[in-house]
Backbone as a ProteinNet text record, in pm:
[ID]
protein_1_A
[PRIMARY]
XXXXXXXXXXXXXXXXXXXXXXXXXXXXXXXXXXXXXXXXXXXXXXXXXXXX
[TERTIARY]
-115.4	-76.7	76.4	126.1	237.2	342.4	313.3	413.5	432.6	320.4	325.6	426.3	401.9	483.1	624.6	647.5	792.1	878.4	774.3	850.8	885.2	791.1	791.8	937.3	915.9	1027.8	1161.8	1180.7	1309.2	1346.1	1250.7	1262.6	1353.3	1252.5	1303.5	1421.8	1470.9	1608.1	1711.5	1676.9	1775.8	1786.3	1712.7	1724.6	1792.8	1756.3	1843.7	1991.4	2013.5	2161.7	2229	2148.9	2213.5	2249.6	2157.4	2187	2313.2	2316	2437.9	2575.4	2556	2697.6	2717.8	2623.3	2659.2	2714.6	2646.5	2717.1	2839	2869.7	3009	3097.2	3069.8	3179.3	3190.1	3072.3	3098.8	3198.2	3209.3	3275.3	3417.7	3440.9	3580.8	3671.8	3698.5	3815	3816.5	3707	3738.7	3807.2	3760.9	3823.9	3956.5	3981.9	4111.2	4230.2	4150.3	4271	4269.2	4161.2	4148.4	4172.8	4315.5	4341	4262.3	4203.3	4134.2	4010.1	3945.3	3838.2	3852.1	3970.5	4008.4	4089.6	4121.1	4218.1	4170.1	4038	4002.5	4020.6	4020.4	4056.1	4176.3	4280	4410.2	4401.2	4291.8	4269.8	4202	4152.1	4094.9	4176.2	4293.7	4361.5	4439.7	4393.3	4445.4	4369	4444.8	4364.3	4320.8	4182.5	4151	4093.4	4121.3	4113.6	4045.5	3927.4	3831.2	3888.6	3880.8	3928.2	3804.1	3847.2	3720.5	3780.6
4303.7	4154.4	4157.6	4246.3	4257.5	4270.7	4356.3	4384.3	4261.7	4170.7	4077.4	3979.1	3947.7	3861.9	3909.2	4022.1	4030.8	4034.8	4061.1	4048.2	3891.5	3826.9	3676.4	3632.6	3680.8	3613	3657.3	3805	3860.5	3769.5	3737.7	3667.1	3540.3	3453.3	3310.3	3315.1	3431.5	3444.3	3468.7	3538.9	3573.6	3444.3	3373.1	3229.8	3128.8	3138.7	3050.4	3107.6	3199.2	3252.9	3204.7	3261.1	3212.2	3069.3	2997.8	2828.5	2775.5	2869.6	2841.6	2884.8	3018.2	3030	2946.1	2920.9	2807.1	2694.4	2647.3	2515.9	2508.5	2619.1	2651.9	2666.6	2742.1	2744.4	2607.6	2515.6	2403.7	2277.1	2339	2239.9	2293.8	2412.8	2475.9	2403.4	2375.8	2278.3	2157.9	2091.4	1981.8	2011.5	2103.1	2119.3	2168.3	2253	2294.9	2190.8	2084.7	1977.5	1859	1843.6	1697.1	1740.1	1710	1763.6	1661.5	1567.2	1465.2	1552.2	1663.1	1708.4	1806	1857.3	1953.3	1949	1781.5	1739.3	1822.9	1823.2	1864.3	2016.4	2086.3	2233.1	2266.8	2185.7	2217.8	2204.1	2160.5	2159.6	2302.2	2384.2	2493.6	2602.3	2592.8	2693.7	2627.2	2502.4	2419.2	2472.4	2466.4	2505.5	2358.8	2365.2	2259.1	2284.6	2187.3	2208.2	2100	2150.9	2042.3	1969	1823	1743.4	1678.6	1681.4	1627.7	1502.3
3789.8	3776.2	3731.4	3634.3	3561.8	3674.5	3762.3	3869	3945.6	3993.6	4058	4019.7	3836.2	3784.6	3786.9	3729.4	3728.1	3861.2	3982.6	4123.5	4132.4	4095.5	4126.7	4041.5	3909.3	3829.7	3903.5	3933.1	3981.4	4118.7	4195.8	4318.4	4263.8	4171.5	4126.4	4054.8	3987.1	3933.4	4036.2	4125.6	4253.2	4321.1	4355.6	4415.4	4345.9	4207.5	4113	4119	4106.6	4103.9	4238.3	4344.2	4486.1	4479.5	4447.5	4426.2	4340.3	4251.5	4149.1	4198.5	4265.3	4327.7	4461.6	4525.7	4635.5	4569.7	4466.1	4412.5	4350.3	4288.2	4239.1	4356.8	4465.6	4570	4623.8	4640.9	4693.3	4634.5	4471.8	4387.1	4387.6	4414.6	4384.5	4419.9	4560	4608.4	4528.1	4482	4428.8	4279.7	4204.9	4078.9	4096.2	4209.3	4247.8	4268.9	4329.2	4392.6	4311.3	4245.5	4160.1	4008.2	3959.7	3835.5	3708.8	3747.1	3657.5	3604.9	3703.8	3653.9	3577.9	3563.2	3455.4	3360.7	3335.1	3207.5	3072.7	3044.1	2899.5	2893.6	3006.4	3000.3	2922.9	2915.6	2884.2	2725.3	2647.1	2533.6	2480	2588.3	2543.8	2437.8	2449.9	2385.8	2239.3	2219.6	2119	1991.8	1879.3	1770.6	1685.6	1639.3	1601.6	1452.7	1350.3	1218.3	1166.7	1088.8	1046.6	913.9	928.6	806.3	726.5	602.6	520.6	441.3
[MASK]
++++++++++++++++++++++++++++++++++++++++++++++++++++

């Protein structure tokens, strides 16, 4: 039973990974060409300081 459960889990994870890759690939052109979708990524390297 444990072997079957692990096999099914592996299959599900593989299918999920495939769907995620397909979704990322389908959105790649949108993110590459539409600068509004990545506007906030310019803040990734900004230093933020907590104010009190």
